[in-house]
C-alpha positions in Angstrom: 84.2 81.5 70.9 85.7 78.9 68.6 84.8 75.2 68.2 87.6 72.8 67.3 86.6 69.4 65.9 89.1 66.5 65.6 88.3 62.8 64.9 91.6 61.4 66.1 93.9 63.4 68.4 93.2 66.6 70.3 96.3 68.5 71.3 96.8 71.1 74.0 95.4 74.0 72.0 95.6 77.4 73.6 97.6 76.7 76.8 101.0 78.1 75.8 99.5 81.3 74.3 97.4 81.9 77.4 100.4 81.6 79.7 102.6 83.8 77.5 99.8 86.4 77.4 99.6 86.2 81.2 103.4 86.7 81.5 103.4 89.7 79.3 100.6 91.3 81.3 102.4 90.5 84.5 105.4 92.5 83.4 103.2 95.6 83.1 101.4 94.7 86.4 104.7 94.9 88.2 106.2 97.9 86.4 103.2 100.2 86.9 103.3 99.9 90.7 107.1 100.3 90.7 106.8 103.6 88.7 104.0 104.7 91.1 106.2 104.0 94.0 109.0 106.1 92.5 106.5 108.9 91.8 105.4 109.0 95.5 109.0 109.1 96.7 109.8 112.0 94.3 106.7 113.9 95.4 107.4 113.6 99.1 111.2 113.8 99.3 112.3 114.9 95.8 114.4 111.7 95.4 113.9 108.1 94.5 112.8 106.0 97.6 115.6 103.8 99.0 113.3 100.8 99.1 112.1 100.9 95.5 114.4 98.2 94.3 113.4 95.8 97.2 109.8 96.6 96.6 110.0 95.9 92.9 111.9 92.7 93.3 109.5 91.5 96.0 106.5 92.1 93.9 108.1 90.6 90.9 109.1 87.5 92.9 105.5 87.0 94.1 104.1 87.4 90.6 106.7 85.1 89.2 106.0 82.3 91.7 102.2 82.6 91.1 102.7 82.6 87.3 105.0 79.5 87.4 102.4 77.7 89.6 99.6 78.5 87.2 101.7 77.5 84.2 102.5 74.1 85.8 99.2 73.2 87.5 96.5 75.2 85.7 97.8 75.8 82.1 94.4 76.4 80.6 93.2 78.9 83.3 92.1 82.4 82.5 95.1 84.6 81.5 93.8 87.9 82.9 92.9 87.1 86.5 96.5 86.9 87.9 97.7 90.1 86.2 94.7 92.0 87.4 95.1 90.9 91.0 98.8 91.5 90.9 98.3 95.1 89.7 95.7 95.8 92.4 97.9 94.3 95.1 100.9 96.2 93.9 99.1 99.5 93.8 97.6 98.8 97.2 101.1 98.5 98.6 102.1 101.8 97.0 99.1 103.7 98.6 99.8 102.1 102.0 103.4 103.1 101.8 102.4 106.6 100.8 100.2 106.9 103.9 103.0 105.5 106.0 105.1 108.5 105.0 102.5 110.9 106.4 103.9 112.9 109.4 100.3 113.5 110.6 99.5 109.8 110.8 102.9 109.1 112.5 102.3 111.8 115.2 98.7 110.5 115.7 99.9 106.9 116.2 102.6 108.0 118.6 100.2 110.0 120.6 97.6 107.2 120.8 99.9 104.1 121.0 103.3 105.5 122.0 104.9 104.3 118.8 104.4 104.1 115.1 104.6 100.9 113.1 104.5 101.2 109.3 102.0 98.9 107.6 103.8 98.4 104.3 106.2 95.7 105.4 103.4 93.8 107.1 101.2 94.1 104.0 104.0 92.8 101.8 104.3 89.8 104.2 100.6 89.2 104.1 100.7 89.3 100.3 103.4 86.7 100.4 101.3 84.5 102.7 98.3 85.0 100.3 100.4 83.9 97.3 101.5 80.9 99.3 97.9 80.0 99.9 97.1 80.6 96.2 99.9 78.2 95.3 98.6 75.6 97.8 95.1 75.8 96.3 96.3 75.2 92.8 98.7 72.4 93.8 96.5 70.4 96.1 93.0 71.2 94.8 93.2 69.0 91.6 89.5 69.2 90.9 87.1 71.8 92.3 84.3 69.2 92.4 86.0 67.7 95.5 84.7 70.6 97.5 81.1 69.4 96.8 81.7 66.5 99.2 82.1 69.0 102.1 78.9 70.9 101.6 77.5 70.5 105.1 80.9 70.5 106.8 81.5 73.9 105.1 78.3 75.2 106.6 79.4 74.2 110.1 82.8 75.7 109.6 81.4 79.0 108.2 79.0 79.3 111.1 81.8 78.8 113.6 83.9 81.5 111.9 80.9 83.9 111.9 80.1 83.3 115.5 83.6 83.4 117.0 84.0 87.3 117.0 81.0 87.5 119.4 83.4 86.2 122.2 86.0 88.9 121.6 86.0 92.6 122.5 84.6 95.1 119.9 87.0 97.1 117.8 85.8 100.5 116.7 82.2 99.5 117.7 82.1 96.2 115.7 82.9 92.6 116.7 84.6 91.4 113.6 88.0 90.4 114.9 89.4 87.5 116.9 92.8 87.6 118.7 95.2 84.7 118.5 98.3 84.9 120.8 101.5 85.0 118.8 99.6 85.6 115.5 97.6 88.8 116.1 94.1 89.7 115.0 92.2 87.8 112.3 88.9 88.8 110.6 87.2 85.4 110.1 84.4 86.8 107.9 86.9 87.2 105.1 87.5 83.4 105.0 83.9 82.6 105.8 82.7 84.1 102.5 84.6 81.5 100.5 83.4 78.6 102.7 79.8 79.9 102.6 80.0 80.0 98.8 81.0 76.3 98.8 78.0 75.4 101.0 75.5 77.5 99.0 76.8 75.9 95.7 76.4 72.3 97.0 73.1 73.0 98.6 71.5 74.9 95.7 72.7 72.3 93.2 70.6 69.7 94.9 67.6 71.9 95.9 67.3 74.3 92.9 64.5 72.4 91.2 62.3 72.6 94.3 63.2 76.3 94.9 62.4 77.1 91.3 58.7 76.0 91.6 56.2 78.7 91.9 52.6 78.5 93.3 51.1 81.7 92.0 51.7 84.8 89.9 51.4 88.2 91.4 52.1 91.6 89.7 54.2 89.9 87.0 56.3 87.9 89.5 56.2 84.2 90.3 55.9 83.9 94.0 57.7 80.9 95.7 55.7 78.4 97.7 55.5 79.0 101.4 57.5 75.9 102.3 60.3 76.9 99.9 60.8 80.2 101.7 62.4 78.3 104.6 66.0 78.6 103.3 65.9 82.3 102.6 64.2 82.9 106.0 66.9 81.0 107.8 69.7 82.9 106.1 67.9 86.2 106.7 67.6 85.4 110.4 71.3 84.5 110.6 72.3 87.7 108.9 70.2 89.7 111.3 71.7 87.9 114.3 75.2 88.8 113.0 74.1 92.4 112.7 72.6 92.5 116.2 75.3 90.7 118.2 78.4 91.8 116.2 77.1 95.1 114.8 78.8 94.0 111.6 76.8 95.5 108.8 79.3 94.5 106.1 79.4 90.7 106.8 75.6 90.7 107.2 75.1 92.3 103.8 77.7 90.1 102.2 76.3 86.9 103.8 72.6 87.5 102.8 73.3 89.1 99.5 75.5 86.3 98.4 72.8 83.7 99.1 70.1 85.8 97.2 72.4 86.2 94.1 73.2 82.5 94.0 69.6 81.6 94.6 68.6 83.7 91.6 71.2 82.2 89.4 70.2 78.7 90.4 66.5 79.1 90.0 66.2 82.0 87.5 63.3 83.4 89.5 63.2 87.2 89.8 60.9 86.9 92.8 63.9 85.8 94.9 65.7 89.0 94.2 62.5 91.0 95.2 62.1 89.1 98.4 65.8 89.4 99.2 65.8 93.2 98.8 62.6 93.6 100.8 63.9 91.4 103.6 67.3 93.1 103.8 65.6 96.5 103.9 63.3 95.4 106.7 66.1 93.8 108.7 68.4 96.8 108.3 65.8 99.3 109.3 64.7 97.2 112.3 68.2 96.8 113.7 69.1 100.4 113.1 66.2 101.5 115.3 67.7 100.0 118.5 71.4 99.3 117.8 73.4 102.5 118.6 76.5 101.7 116.5 74.4 100.9 113.4 72.3 104.0 114.0 75.4 106.2 114.3 76.6 104.9 110.9 73.2 105.5 109.3 73.2 109.1 110.7 76.7 109.7 109.4 75.5 108.5 106.0 72.4 110.6 105.9 74.2 113.8 107.0 78.0 113.4 107.0 78.8 117.0 107.5 76.5 117.3 110.6 78.3 114.3 112.1 81.6 116.1 111.2 80.6 119.3 113.0 79.4 117.7 116.2 82.4 115.3 116.3 80.5 112.0 116.3 82.0 110.8 113.0 84.1 112.9 110.6 85.5 110.1 108.3 82.7 110.2 105.7 82.9 114.0 105.4 86.7 113.9 105.2 86.4 111.3 102.5 84.0 113.3 100.5 86.2 116.3 100.7 89.2 114.2 99.5 87.2 113.1 96.5 86.3 116.8 95.8 89.9 117.9 96.1 91.0 115.3 93.6 88.8 116.5 90.8 89.1 114.7 87.5 92.9 114.1 87.3 93.9 114.2 91.0 96.4 116.2 93.0 99.2 113.8 92.1 100.6 110.7 93.9 102.0 111.7 97.3 100.5 115.2 97.2 97.0 114.7 98.8 95.7 115.2 102.3 93.6 112.1 102.8 95.7 111.3 105.8 93.4 113.7 107.7 90.8 110.9 107.7 92.7 109.3 110.6 93.3 105.7 111.6 91.1 104.3 108.8 92.9 106.1 106.0 94.8 103.0 104.9 92.0 100.5 105.5 88.3 101.4 105.0 89.0 104.8 103.5 92.1 104.1 101.3 89.8 104.6 98.3 89.6 108.2 99.3 93.4 108.5 98.9 93.0 106.9 95.4 90.3 109.4 94.5 92.2 112.4 95.7 95.6 111.7 94.3 94.7 110.1 91.0 91.3 111.8 90.6 88.1 110.5 89.2 89.9 109.1 86.1 92.2 107.0 88.3 89.4 105.9 90.6 87.4 104.7 87.6 90.4 102.8 86.4 90.6 101.0 89.8 86.9 100.2 89.7 87.3 98.9 86.2 90.0 96.5 87.4 87.6 95.2 90.0 84.9 94.9 87.3 87.2 92.9 85.1 88.0 90.5 87.8 84.2 90.0 88.4 83.7 89.7 84.6 86.3 87.0 84.3 84.8 85.1 87.2 81.4 85.2 85.6 82.9 84.1 82.3 84.5 81.2 84.1 81.0 80.3 85.5 79.6 80.3 82.0 82.4 78.1 80.7 82.2 75.6 83.6 80.8 72.2 82.5 79.3 71.1 85.8 76.5 72.8 87.8 78.6 72.9 91.0 81.4 74.7 89.3 79.0 77.2 87.7 77.4 78.0 91.0 80.8 78.2 92.9 82.4 80.5 90.3 79.3 82.8 90.3 79.2 82.7 94.1 82.9 83.6 94.5 82.6 86.4 91.9 79.4 87.6 93.5 81.0 87.7 97.0 84.0 89.7 95.6 81.6 92.1 93.7 79.5 92.6 96.8 82.5 93.4 99.0 83.8 95.9 96.5 80.3 97.5 96.3 79.7 97.8 100.1 83.2 99.2 100.7 83.2 101.7 97.8 79.6 102.6 98.4 80.3 103.3 102.1 83.4 105.5 101.4 81.6 107.4 98.6 78.4 108.0 100.7 76.2 105.8 98.6 75.3 103.4 101.5 76.2 103.4 105.3 79.7 102.4 106.2 80.3 98.7 106.7 83.8 98.3 108.2 85.0 95.9 105.5 88.3 96.4 103.6 88.8 97.0 99.9 90.1 93.8 98.4 93.9 93.7 97.6 94.2 97.5 98.1 93.5 98.2 101.8 95.8 97.2 104.7 94.6 94.0 106.2 96.1 90.5 106.4 92.9 88.5 106.5 91.5 90.3 103.4 94.5 89.9 101.1 95.1 86.3 102.1 91.5 85.2 101.7 91.1 87.0 98.3 94.3 85.3 97.0 92.7 82.0 97.9 89.5 83.0 96.2 91.3 83.8 93.0 93.1 80.5 93.2 89.8 78.6 93.3 88.5 80.6 90.3 91.6 79.7 88.3 91.2 76.1 89.2 87.5 76.1 87.9 88.7 78.1 84.8 91.4 75.5 84.0 88.9 72.6 84.3 86.4 74.4 82.2 88.8 75.3 79.4 90.8 72.0 79.4 90.2 70.1 76.2 88.3 66.8 76.5 90.3 63.6 76.1 90.8 62.2 72.7 88.6 59.3 71.6 90.3 55.9 72.1 88.7 54.1 69.2 89.1 55.1 65.5 85.3 54.5 65.1 84.4 56.9 67.9 82.3 60.0 67.2 84.2 63.3 66.5 85.0 65.2 69.6 84.0 68.8 69.9 86.1 71.0 72.1 84.7 74.4 73.1 87.6 76.8 73.7 86.8 80.1 75.5 89.5 82.7 75.1 
């Protein structure tokens, strides 16, 4: 971290170099997926895929539009976020296309639905829509602090989005989708996580002093006062209702976990973390005792191979076998058998394809990319100059991190399956569009935090100190 002091004029220090660094990284973020695409084609058909040029140009066009928008409207923003997201999105398209080439998945789809529709063109279209929303966020959201005005409106909108799936039929046992004629299905929980983060940021910025007060100390922890437990009890109750009526374990964990993380950051009280973990455990155990769908997922998590033998659920066992087949370096792109997992191979369980075909080393590289996105988001929160921006950046980063954890943990057998999609990698329009918007908001906060303060207008003014975070 460097401190620049100037008594007269402060120039735009650091903006061109950040954007040039971003552009150089974007070149690699596009080339790596293109080479991976060629590798898959050579492994499957022994020749370069015919759509490689179109895929490369399409991905480069999306990256170029996003970069020019950042260069124009957020010149001081973090230079790593956009290349990281572009690389993940590009590799996600490669793995989805690899699964589209599977004869087993094609035959299974034709047997179940009468036809086969590849997911890669749709995912590329969804990525384009996501980049368009990313551009709109940076162009029209001039200052992230404007969102603070809509604190309670965002709460109402988020609740509507979370409640809507209750009125639509369940898909694979969970009510997480809504159907819109002419558009298709949408997963509103993906957009609700961003709106909930806005509400929590505005609410906790005002109430954090009251929530930070403690009445007594017990076993090394400061216990919150009884009347201050109200917010966490309300959020806990709402997450339980989502779990009961929608059997949506993923959104329930994300919703409650996000609030507890932001509450801890706002108050710096470890007791909130302890209460949150205890209440989430009590709620999950209570619901699992009478909700069949949740109970089935818990049983498949406790003994995946027993569920595989009796035919109730074979996906977790198939995923574990895929990870085992991949070993350290993997079987090679296009040479795995993760398509045996079935209909969820390119959504919930696409991480199993990554683990099998690029091995533990490649899987750790993917998780490192996710970790870097979260780290840059937290770094943005530390650099933000206003409390609302700090809380919003940490909330969005926390929501992203929680989603990665619950999806990766479910596929690897660490926790029960949640039904959510891996950000930017798995097939799913709602997920990729919402996460592009999330990154756009983070870049807006980052640009505001790193933008130099205006120069003093009077020659007698005090020297201005500008903290520049690389």
